[in-house]
C-alpha positions as CSV (number, residue, x, y, z in Angstrom):
1,M,28.9,3.7,-29.8
2,Y,26.7,1.5,-27.6
3,K,28.8,2.1,-24.5
4,T,28.8,5.8,-25.1
5,G,25.0,5.8,-25.4
6,R,24.7,3.7,-22.3
7,A,26.9,6.0,-20.3
8,L,24.9,9.0,-21.5
9,M,21.7,7.4,-20.4
10,A,23.1,6.6,-17.0
11,S,24.2,10.2,-16.6
12,I,20.7,11.4,-17.5
13,L,19.1,9.0,-15.1
14,L,21.5,10.1,-12.3
15,L,20.6,13.8,-13.1
16,L,16.9,13.0,-12.8
17,V,17.5,11.3,-9.4
18,V,19.4,14.3,-8.2
19,L,16.9,16.9,-9.5
20,M,13.6,15.1,-8.8
21,P,13.3,16.2,-5.1
22,A,14.0,19.8,-6.1
23,L,11.4,19.6,-8.9
24,Q,8.8,18.3,-6.4
25,I,9.7,21.0,-3.9
26,T,9.1,23.7,-6.5
27,G,5.8,22.1,-7.5
28,L,7.1,20.7,-10.8
29,S,6.2,17.0,-10.1
30,Y,4.1,17.0,-13.3
31,F,6.0,14.2,-15.0
32,H,5.6,11.8,-12.0
33,A,2.0,12.7,-11.6
34,S,1.2,12.2,-15.3
35,V,2.7,8.8,-15.2
36,C,0.7,7.8,-12.1
37,S,-2.6,9.1,-13.5
38,A,-2.0,7.5,-16.8
39,Q,-1.8,4.1,-15.1
40,S,-4.8,4.5,-12.8
41,V,-8.5,4.6,-13.2
42,G,-10.5,7.6,-12.3
43,V,-13.4,7.7,-9.8
44,C,-16.6,9.8,-10.1
45,Y,-17.2,12.0,-7.1
46,G,-20.9,12.5,-6.6
47,R,-22.2,14.6,-3.7
48,N,-25.8,13.5,-3.3
49,G,-25.4,12.6,0.4
50,N,-25.9,14.3,3.7
51,N,-23.2,12.3,5.4
52,L,-20.2,12.8,3.1
53,P,-16.7,13.9,4.3
54,P,-15.5,17.5,3.6
55,E,-14.0,18.1,0.1
56,G,-10.4,18.4,1.4
57,E,-10.6,15.0,3.0
58,V,-12.1,13.6,-0.2
59,V,-9.1,14.9,-2.2
60,D,-6.8,13.4,0.4
61,L,-8.6,10.1,0.0
62,Y,-8.0,10.1,-3.8
63,K,-4.3,10.9,-3.3
64,S,-3.7,8.3,-0.5
65,N,-5.3,5.6,-2.7
66,G,-3.4,6.5,-5.9
67,I,-6.5,7.7,-7.7
68,G,-5.2,10.1,-10.4
69,R,-8.5,11.1,-12.0
70,M,-11.8,12.6,-10.8
71,R,-15.1,13.4,-12.4
72,I,-17.5,15.8,-10.7
73,Y,-21.1,16.5,-11.7
74,E,-21.1,20.3,-11.3
75,P,-18.5,22.9,-10.5
76,N,-18.1,23.1,-6.8
77,E,-15.9,25.8,-5.3
78,A,-14.8,23.8,-2.3
79,T,-13.8,20.8,-4.4
80,L,-11.9,23.0,-6.9
81,Q,-10.1,24.7,-4.1
82,A,-9.2,21.4,-2.5
83,L,-7.8,20.1,-5.9
84,R,-5.3,22.9,-6.2
85,G,-1.8,21.4,-6.6
86,S,-3.1,17.9,-6.3
87,N,-2.2,16.9,-9.9
88,I,-5.5,15.0,-10.1
89,E,-6.9,15.1,-13.6
90,L,-10.4,16.6,-13.5
91,T,-13.6,16.2,-15.6
92,V,-16.2,18.8,-14.8
93,T,-19.8,18.1,-15.8
94,I,-22.3,20.8,-16.7
95,L,-25.8,20.0,-15.4
96,N,-28.4,19.3,-18.1
97,S,-30.6,22.1,-16.7
98,E,-27.9,24.6,-17.5
99,L,-27.6,23.9,-21.2
100,P,-30.3,26.2,-22.4
101,A,-28.7,29.2,-20.8
102,L,-25.3,28.3,-22.3
103,N,-26.8,28.7,-25.8
104,D,-25.9,32.3,-25.2
105,A,-22.2,32.7,-26.0
106,A,-21.7,35.4,-23.3
107,A,-23.1,33.0,-20.7
108,A,-20.7,30.3,-21.8
109,T,-17.8,32.7,-21.6
110,A,-19.0,33.7,-18.1
111,W,-19.2,30.1,-17.1
112,V,-15.6,29.4,-18.1
113,Q,-14.4,32.6,-16.5
114,K,-16.1,31.7,-13.2
115,N,-15.5,27.9,-13.0
116,V,-12.3,27.2,-14.9
117,Q,-10.0,30.2,-15.4
118,P,-9.5,31.1,-11.7
119,Y,-8.2,27.5,-11.0
120,S,-6.5,26.6,-14.3
121,A,-3.0,27.3,-13.1
122,D,-3.0,24.6,-10.5
123,V,-6.1,22.4,-11.1
124,R,-5.6,19.9,-14.0
125,F,-8.8,20.2,-15.9
126,K,-9.0,17.6,-18.6
127,Y,-12.6,17.4,-19.9
128,I,-15.7,19.4,-19.6
129,A,-18.8,17.2,-20.1
130,V,-21.5,19.4,-21.4
131,G,-24.6,17.5,-20.2
132,N,-25.0,13.9,-19.0
133,E,-27.1,11.3,-20.7
134,I,-29.2,13.5,-22.9
135,H,-31.7,11.6,-25.0
136,H,-33.8,12.5,-28.1
137,D,-36.8,13.2,-25.9
138,S,-34.9,15.2,-23.3
139,A,-36.1,18.8,-22.9
140,E,-32.5,20.0,-23.4
141,V,-31.7,18.1,-26.6
142,G,-31.9,21.1,-28.8
143,S,-29.5,23.0,-26.5
144,L,-26.8,20.4,-26.4
145,L,-24.8,21.2,-29.5
146,P,-24.9,25.0,-29.2
147,A,-23.8,24.7,-25.6
148,I,-20.9,22.4,-26.5
149,K,-19.8,24.9,-29.3
150,N,-20.1,27.9,-27.0
151,I,-18.1,26.3,-24.1
152,H,-15.5,25.1,-26.6
153,S,-15.2,28.7,-28.0
154,A,-14.8,30.0,-24.5
155,I,-12.1,27.5,-23.7
156,V,-10.3,28.6,-26.9
157,A,-10.7,32.2,-26.0
158,A,-9.1,31.4,-22.6
159,N,-6.2,29.7,-24.5
160,L,-6.9,26.5,-22.7
161,Q,-7.8,24.3,-25.7
162,G,-4.4,22.5,-25.5
163,Q,-5.3,21.2,-22.0
164,I,-9.1,20.9,-21.9
165,K,-11.4,19.0,-24.3
166,V,-15.1,19.8,-24.4
167,S,-17.5,16.8,-25.0
168,T,-20.7,15.3,-23.6
169,A,-21.4,12.1,-21.8
170,I,-23.9,9.7,-23.3
171,D,-25.2,6.3,-22.2
172,T,-25.1,3.1,-24.2
173,T,-28.8,3.1,-25.0
174,L,-28.3,5.6,-27.8
175,V,-26.9,2.8,-29.9
176,A,-29.5,0.5,-31.6
177,N,-28.7,-3.1,-32.6
178,P,-25.9,-3.7,-30.2
179,F,-25.8,-7.5,-30.7
180,P,-23.6,-8.4,-32.3
181,P,-21.5,-5.3,-31.5
182,S,-20.5,-4.8,-35.1
183,D,-24.2,-4.0,-35.9
184,G,-24.3,-1.0,-33.5
185,V,-25.7,2.1,-35.0
186,Y,-27.3,5.4,-34.0
187,D,-30.8,4.9,-35.2
188,A,-33.3,7.5,-36.6
189,A,-34.5,8.5,-33.1
190,N,-31.0,9.4,-32.0
191,Q,-29.8,11.3,-35.0
192,F,-29.4,14.4,-32.8
193,I,-26.0,12.9,-31.8
194,Q,-24.6,13.0,-35.4
195,P,-23.8,16.8,-35.5
196,V,-22.4,16.5,-32.0
197,I,-20.0,13.7,-33.2
198,D,-19.1,15.8,-36.2
199,F,-18.1,18.7,-34.0
200,L,-16.1,16.5,-31.6
201,V,-14.2,15.2,-34.6
202,S,-13.4,18.7,-35.7
203,S,-12.2,19.7,-32.3
204,G,-10.2,16.5,-31.5
205,A,-12.3,15.6,-28.5
206,P,-13.3,12.1,-27.4
207,L,-16.8,11.0,-26.8
208,L,-17.6,10.2,-23.1
209,V,-19.8,7.1,-22.6
210,N,-21.3,5.8,-19.4
211,V,-21.0,2.0,-19.7
212,Y,-23.0,-0.2,-17.2
213,P,-22.9,-4.0,-17.7
214,Y,-25.0,-4.1,-14.5
215,F,-28.0,-2.4,-16.0
216,S,-27.6,-4.3,-19.3
217,Y,-27.6,-7.5,-17.3
218,T,-30.7,-6.6,-15.2
219,D,-32.5,-5.4,-18.4
220,N,-31.9,-8.7,-20.1
221,P,-32.0,-11.7,-17.7
222,S,-30.8,-14.1,-20.4
223,I,-27.3,-12.6,-20.0
224,D,-25.0,-14.7,-17.8
225,V,-24.0,-12.7,-14.7
226,A,-20.5,-14.1,-15.0
227,Y,-20.2,-12.5,-18.5
228,A,-21.1,-9.1,-16.9
229,L,-18.6,-9.7,-14.1
230,F,-15.6,-10.6,-16.4
231,T,-15.6,-14.1,-14.9
232,S,-17.0,-16.2,-17.8
233,Q,-15.1,-17.8,-20.7
234,G,-16.7,-15.2,-23.0
235,V,-19.3,-15.3,-25.8
236,V,-18.8,-15.8,-29.5
237,V,-21.3,-13.5,-31.2
238,P,-23.0,-14.1,-34.6
239,D,-20.3,-12.4,-36.6
240,G,-17.7,-14.9,-35.2
241,T,-16.0,-12.5,-32.8
242,R,-15.3,-13.7,-29.3
243,Y,-16.1,-11.2,-26.5
244,P,-14.5,-11.9,-23.2
245,S,-17.0,-9.6,-21.3
246,L,-20.2,-7.7,-21.6
247,F,-18.2,-4.5,-21.0
248,D,-16.2,-5.1,-24.2
249,A,-19.3,-5.9,-26.2
250,L,-21.1,-2.7,-25.0
251,L,-18.0,-0.6,-25.8
252,D,-17.5,-2.1,-29.3
253,A,-21.1,-1.4,-30.2
254,Q,-20.3,2.2,-29.5
255,Y,-17.2,2.1,-31.7
256,A,-19.3,0.4,-34.5
257,A,-21.8,3.2,-34.3
258,L,-19.1,5.8,-34.5
259,E,-17.7,4.2,-37.6
260,K,-21.1,4.3,-39.2
261,A,-21.4,8.0,-38.1
262,G,-18.1,8.8,-40.0
263,A,-15.9,8.9,-36.9
264,P,-13.9,5.7,-37.1
265,N,-10.9,7.1,-35.2
266,M,-12.8,8.8,-32.4
267,E,-11.6,7.8,-28.9
268,I,-14.1,6.8,-26.2
269,V,-13.6,7.7,-22.5
270,V,-15.7,5.5,-20.2
271,S,-17.0,8.2,-18.0
272,E,-18.9,5.9,-15.6
273,S,-19.0,2.2,-14.9
274,G,-19.9,0.5,-11.7
275,W,-21.8,-2.2,-9.8
276,P,-24.0,-1.7,-6.7
277,S,-23.6,-3.6,-3.5
278,E,-27.3,-3.8,-2.5
279,G,-30.7,-2.7,-3.6
280,G,-31.2,-4.9,-6.8
281,D,-30.7,-8.2,-8.5
282,Q,-27.2,-9.5,-8.0
283,A,-26.3,-6.3,-6.2
284,T,-24.0,-7.8,-3.5
285,P,-20.7,-6.7,-2.0
286,Q,-19.0,-9.8,-3.4
287,N,-20.2,-9.1,-7.0
288,A,-19.4,-5.4,-6.7
289,A,-15.9,-6.2,-5.5
290,T,-15.4,-8.7,-8.3
291,F,-16.7,-6.3,-11.0
292,Y,-14.6,-3.3,-9.9
293,Q,-11.3,-5.1,-9.5
294,N,-11.8,-7.0,-12.8
295,L,-12.8,-3.8,-14.6
296,I,-9.7,-2.0,-13.2
297,N,-7.4,-4.9,-14.3
298,H,-8.9,-4.9,-17.7
299,V,-8.9,-1.2,-18.6
300,T,-5.5,-0.5,-17.2
301,S,-4.0,-3.4,-19.2
302,T,-3.2,-3.1,-22.9
303,T,-5.8,-5.7,-23.8
304,G,-8.3,-3.3,-25.2
305,T,-11.5,-4.6,-27.0
306,P,-11.8,-6.7,-30.1
307,K,-12.4,-3.6,-32.2
308,R,-9.7,-1.5,-30.4
309,P,-7.0,-4.0,-29.2
310,G,-3.7,-3.2,-27.7
311,K,-4.4,-0.1,-25.5
312,A,-5.6,0.9,-22.1
313,I,-9.1,2.3,-21.8
314,E,-9.5,5.5,-19.9
315,T,-12.3,4.7,-17.4
316,Y,-14.0,6.3,-14.4
317,L,-15.5,4.1,-11.7
318,F,-18.9,5.1,-10.4
319,A,-18.7,6.2,-7.7
320,M,-16.5,7.3,-4.8
321,F,-19.2,7.1,-2.1
322,D,-22.6,5.6,-1.5
323,E,-25.0,8.6,-1.9
324,N,-28.0,8.3,0.4
325,L,-29.9,11.2,-1.2
326,K,-29.6,9.9,-4.8
327,D,-32.9,9.9,-6.7
328,G,-34.3,6.8,-8.4
329,K,-34.4,3.2,-7.5
330,P,-32.8,2.0,-4.1
331,V,-29.9,0.5,-6.1
332,E,-28.8,4.0,-7.1
333,K,-27.7,4.7,-3.6
334,H,-25.2,1.9,-3.3
335,F,-22.5,2.3,-6.0
336,G,-19.8,3.7,-3.7
337,V,-16.3,2.1,-3.5
338,F,-15.9,3.9,-0.2
339,S,-18.4,4.3,2.6
340,P,-19.2,7.9,3.7
341,N,-16.9,7.4,6.7
342,K,-14.0,7.0,4.2
343,Q,-13.6,3.3,4.9
344,P,-13.1,1.1,1.7
345,K,-16.0,-1.2,0.9
346,Y,-13.7,-3.4,-1.1
347,Q,-10.0,-4.1,-1.2
348,L,-9.3,-2.5,-4.6
349,T,-6.0,-1.6,-6.2
350,F,-6.8,1.4,-8.5
351,G,-4.0,0.9,-11.0
């Protein structure tokens, strides 16, 4: 029986070897692409620069570096056209300013019909992030849940719910009491997120979270920079759990808050994480290179976090390029892993 099974497996493998070139020629290289993207990190593609390469060259840069996932911050026709047939998994963000209009179901349907359906046959949409880093005092906070529901309904109406999950991207500051991570909770000021979480549970969508050890470190100088860079021996927190990195601690505080919010099995996708190369405290090319490569090694392994061990963590690096028109502090302009001339700032292996 064993020999028969082995012979059958050999025949199947031989058949795959023979058929694979034909499958790729006919555009059916989905299996290969899925394996590649599952093993690599994603990279966020922001466009706040006046010196960035054309969209087609950007997509080619993703492919030549084996980057299988992309997040963009608003639907852009040139980017979507360039992604056709690329097999790059795509997260599209809806700008916060657009959320009030999407409280109208017809407007949400029109948004999906314009920005998703015309490309869905050969662009691999994965997530739609409805808003980015909404807070309790954001002008759009009351529009968040209705917009998520309406976009989700439009995706269902387009029969794309099996491919595309609708969520939102939050930042780690929505969680109070993050130390120790097991004490993490959404406090009274951030209860707007509870019905959002309830809806995401009902629709089977993950929560997208932007996780920045850099900003946690600069906001709290008592943190050892090595702990933020994945280069320390770790920290044992008051509940006795040893955390090897600040990234893991920040992520587990989110999981703890989700547990208390009645969503113990919800997945988290790290929708942004990065380290700047200049413009702020400890913002150096050496530290950025160390952070990015250690982050990649960690999230593509099956180490997981103390709360969620044994699995890779879907993660998107921020960002593809330095963006010279980015608003805010000078440090915001220097998160790119590539320079605008497409040269790598660091020697990274993406997965």
